[in-house]
C-alpha positions in Angstrom: 6.4 7.2 -37.9 2.7 7.2 -37.1 1.1 9.8 -34.9 -1.8 8.1 -33.1 -3.3 11.5 -32.1 -3.4 13.4 -35.4 -5.8 16.1 -34.1 -3.1 17.2 -31.7 -0.5 17.7 -34.3 0.1 21.5 -34.5 -0.1 21.8 -38.3 -3.4 19.9 -38.5 -4.9 21.8 -35.6 -3.7 25.1 -37.1 -5.4 24.3 -40.4 -8.6 23.6 -38.7 -8.3 26.8 -36.6 -7.7 28.9 -39.8 -10.7 27.4 -41.6 -13.0 27.9 -38.6 -11.7 31.5 -38.2 -12.5 32.3 -41.9 -16.0 30.8 -41.7 -16.8 32.8 -38.5 -15.5 35.8 -40.3 -17.7 35.2 -43.2 -20.7 34.8 -40.9 -19.9 38.0 -38.9 -19.5 39.9 -42.2 -22.6 38.4 -43.8 -24.6 41.5 -43.0 -22.1 43.8 -44.7 -21.9 43.4 -48.4 -18.7 45.3 -48.8 -16.8 43.3 -46.3 -18.2 40.0 -47.6 -16.9 40.9 -51.1 -13.6 41.9 -49.5 -13.4 38.4 -48.2 -14.8 36.4 -51.1 -14.4 38.5 -54.2 -11.7 38.6 -56.8 -8.3 39.3 -55.3 -9.9 39.0 -51.9 -8.6 37.4 -48.8 -9.9 33.9 -49.6 -8.6 33.9 -53.1 -5.2 35.1 -52.1 -5.1 32.4 -49.3 -5.9 29.7 -51.9 -3.0 31.0 -54.1 -0.5 31.0 -51.2 -1.6 27.5 -50.0 -1.5 26.0 -53.4 2.0 27.6 -54.0 3.3 26.1 -50.7 1.8 22.7 -51.4 3.5 22.7 -54.8 6.8 23.5 -53.1 6.4 20.8 -50.3 5.5 18.2 -53.0 8.4 19.3 -55.2 10.7 19.0 -52.2 9.3 15.6 -51.4 9.9 14.6 -55.0 13.6 15.7 -54.9 14.2 13.8 -51.6 12.5 10.7 -52.9 14.6 10.8 -56.0 17.7 10.4 -53.9 16.5 7.3 -52.1 17.1 3.7 -53.3 13.6 2.5 -52.4 11.9 5.0 -54.6 9.4 3.8 -57.2 8.5 5.3 -60.6 4.8 5.6 -59.6 5.8 7.5 -56.4 8.0 10.0 -58.3 5.2 10.4 -60.9 2.6 11.1 -58.2 4.7 13.6 -56.3 6.0 15.4 -59.3 2.7 15.5 -61.1 0.8 16.7 -58.1 3.5 19.3 -57.5 3.0 20.7 -61.0 -0.8 20.5 -60.7 -0.8 22.5 -57.5 1.5 25.1 -59.1 -1.0 25.3 -62.1 -3.9 25.7 -59.6 -2.1 28.5 -57.8 -1.5 30.5 -61.0 -4.9 29.9 -62.4 -6.4 31.1 -59.1 -5.1 34.6 -59.7 -5.3 34.5 -63.5 -1.5 34.2 -63.9 -1.1 37.6 -62.2 -3.1 39.3 -65.1 -5.1 41.6 -62.8 -2.2 42.5 -60.6 0.0 43.4 -63.7 -3.1 45.0 -65.4 -2.4 42.9 -68.7 -5.2 42.9 -71.3 -6.5 39.4 -72.3 -6.0 38.2 -75.8 -8.9 38.1 -78.1 -9.3 34.3 -77.8 -9.9 34.6 -74.0 -12.1 37.7 -74.4 -14.4 35.7 -76.5 -14.2 32.2 -74.9 -13.6 32.9 -71.1 -16.6 33.5 -68.8 -14.7 36.3 -67.0 -12.8 37.6 -70.1 -9.6 36.6 -68.3 -6.4 34.7 -69.2 -7.1 31.5 -67.5 -8.3 28.0 -68.3 -10.7 27.2 -65.4 -13.2 29.8 -66.5 -13.3 28.8 -70.2 -16.9 28.4 -71.5 -18.3 24.9 -71.5 -21.9 24.6 -72.5 -24.0 27.1 -70.5 -21.3 27.5 -67.8 -17.6 27.3 -67.3 -15.0 24.5 -67.1 -14.7 25.2 -63.4 -18.4 25.0 -62.6 -19.4 22.2 -65.0 -16.4 19.9 -64.8 -13.8 20.8 -62.2 -16.1 21.4 -59.2 -17.8 18.0 -59.8 -14.4 16.3 -59.9 -13.4 18.0 -56.8 -16.5 16.8 -54.9 -16.0 13.3 -56.0 -12.2 13.1 -55.4 -12.6 15.1 -52.2 -15.2 12.7 -50.7 -13.4 9.6 -51.8 -10.0 10.8 -50.5 -11.2 12.3 -47.2 -14.0 10.0 -46.2 -14.6 6.9 -48.2 -11.0 5.6 -48.5 -10.1 6.4 -44.9 -13.1 4.6 -43.6 -12.5 1.5 -45.8 -8.9 1.6 -44.8 -9.9 1.2 -41.1 -11.4 -2.2 -42.0 -8.9 -3.1 -44.8 -5.4 -1.7 -43.8 -4.0 -3.1 -47.0 -5.8 -0.2 -48.9 -3.7 2.4 -47.1 -0.5 0.5 -47.9 -1.5 0.3 -51.5 -2.3 4.0 -51.7 1.0 4.9 -50.0 2.9 2.6 -52.5 1.6 4.9 -55.3 3.2 7.9 -53.6 0.0 9.2 -52.1 -1.5 9.2 -48.6 -4.8 9.2 -46.8 -5.7 12.1 -44.6 -6.6 11.2 -41.0 -10.3 11.4 -40.3 -9.7 13.7 -37.4 -8.6 16.4 -39.9 -10.9 15.3 -42.8 -14.2 15.4 -40.9 -13.8 18.9 -39.7 -12.9 20.0 -43.2 -15.9 18.5 -44.8 -18.3 19.8 -42.0 -16.9 23.3 -42.5 -17.5 23.1 -46.3 -21.1 22.0 -45.7 -21.6 24.8 -43.1 -20.2 27.4 -45.5 -22.9 26.5 -48.0 -25.6 26.5 -45.4 -24.7 29.7 -43.5 -23.4 32.1 -46.2 -25.7 33.6 -48.8 -23.4 35.0 -51.4 -22.8 34.3 -55.2 -19.1 33.4 -54.4 -19.6 31.3 -51.2 -18.1 28.3 -53.0 -14.7 30.1 -52.6 -14.8 29.3 -48.9 -15.0 25.5 -49.6 -12.1 25.8 -52.0 -10.0 27.7 -49.6 -10.8 25.2 -46.8 -9.6 22.5 -49.2 -6.4 24.3 -50.0 -5.6 24.9 -46.2 -6.6 21.3 -45.4 -4.3 19.8 -48.0 -1.4 22.1 -47.1 -1.7 20.8 -43.5 -2.3 17.1 -44.5 0.6 17.0 -47.1 3.0 18.2 -44.5 1.6 15.9 -41.8 2.0 12.9 -44.0 5.2 13.2 -45.9 7.1 15.3 -43.4 5.7 14.4 -40.0 4.4 10.8 -40.6 0.9 11.4 -39.4 -1.3 8.5 -40.4 1.5 7.5 -42.8 3.5 4.3 -42.6 6.4 4.9 -44.9 9.6 6.7 -43.9 9.3 10.4 -43.4 11.5 12.9 -45.2 13.2 13.7 -42.0 14.7 11.2 -39.6 14.9 12.6 -36.2 11.6 13.0 -34.2 12.7 16.1 -32.4 13.6 17.9 -35.6 10.2 16.8 -37.0 8.3 18.2 -34.0 10.2 21.6 -34.2 9.5 21.8 -37.9 5.8 21.1 -37.3 5.5 24.0 -35.0 7.4 26.3 -37.4 5.0 25.3 -40.2 2.0 25.9 -38.0 3.3 29.5 -37.4 4.0 29.8 -41.1 0.4 28.9 -42.0 -0.9 31.7 -39.7 1.5 34.1 -41.4 0.0 33.0 -44.8 -3.4 34.2 -43.6 -1.9 37.6 -42.6 -0.2 37.9 -46.0 -3.4 37.1 -47.8 -5.2 39.8 -45.9 -2.4 42.3 -46.8 -2.4 41.2 -50.5 -6.2 41.7 -50.7 -5.7 45.3 -49.5 -2.9 45.9 -52.0 -4.9 44.4 -54.8 -7.8 46.7 -54.0 -10.4 44.0 -53.4 -13.8 45.6 -53.1 -17.4 44.9 -53.8 -18.7 42.9 -56.7 
């Protein structure tokens, strides 16, 4: 099932709305250091939203993996992609909050105290050269993969439809440009409009929300996706889409509450 008006899909529209709201909030709070740190700092609203989104993505992909496993037309590559990405998103979620270390008030082992840029028990802040693994390696990979997946490949697929079919045969999908372009524009605006040492967290959260929306839209709702969806009845898919859209708004509320409970303050 292919939705010819992806921007009208409630989950995609909600994802864009959430990202626009958070950017406007950052702009509105840019004159108040305490509020901006509450938004962008460790255990802040943006960081918790990333954790929640990556967790939900991992669950969605894990469910897709289990459902594809039951079907006769499954392929090994498809199962590897869905299972591997589910585990990768689960890892990203746990890394984002340092495996609950700060929440549980657990002291880092000596190895991480000496080799982690933030002296925390996580991998993405491990020292690499003059910076960290996150800044020197992971961010560069995110930029390359993000631009290729959200802009280059979808544009090429418009001219060569076979590319999209090949991508989907690997168990992957291409996001609709109607969702990708707002995402990339918002990332660019966050860097241009916000002056803060942790402004990059905004772009990372925008990506987490964007991929939550597009993963559901592709595998569950068939938006810009030519393979069979995980649910068969169009009416059930529409109702599920509205429910997930409301769920995404609830995640933003929960991230706000968690930031307060974790005591997110200034830097």
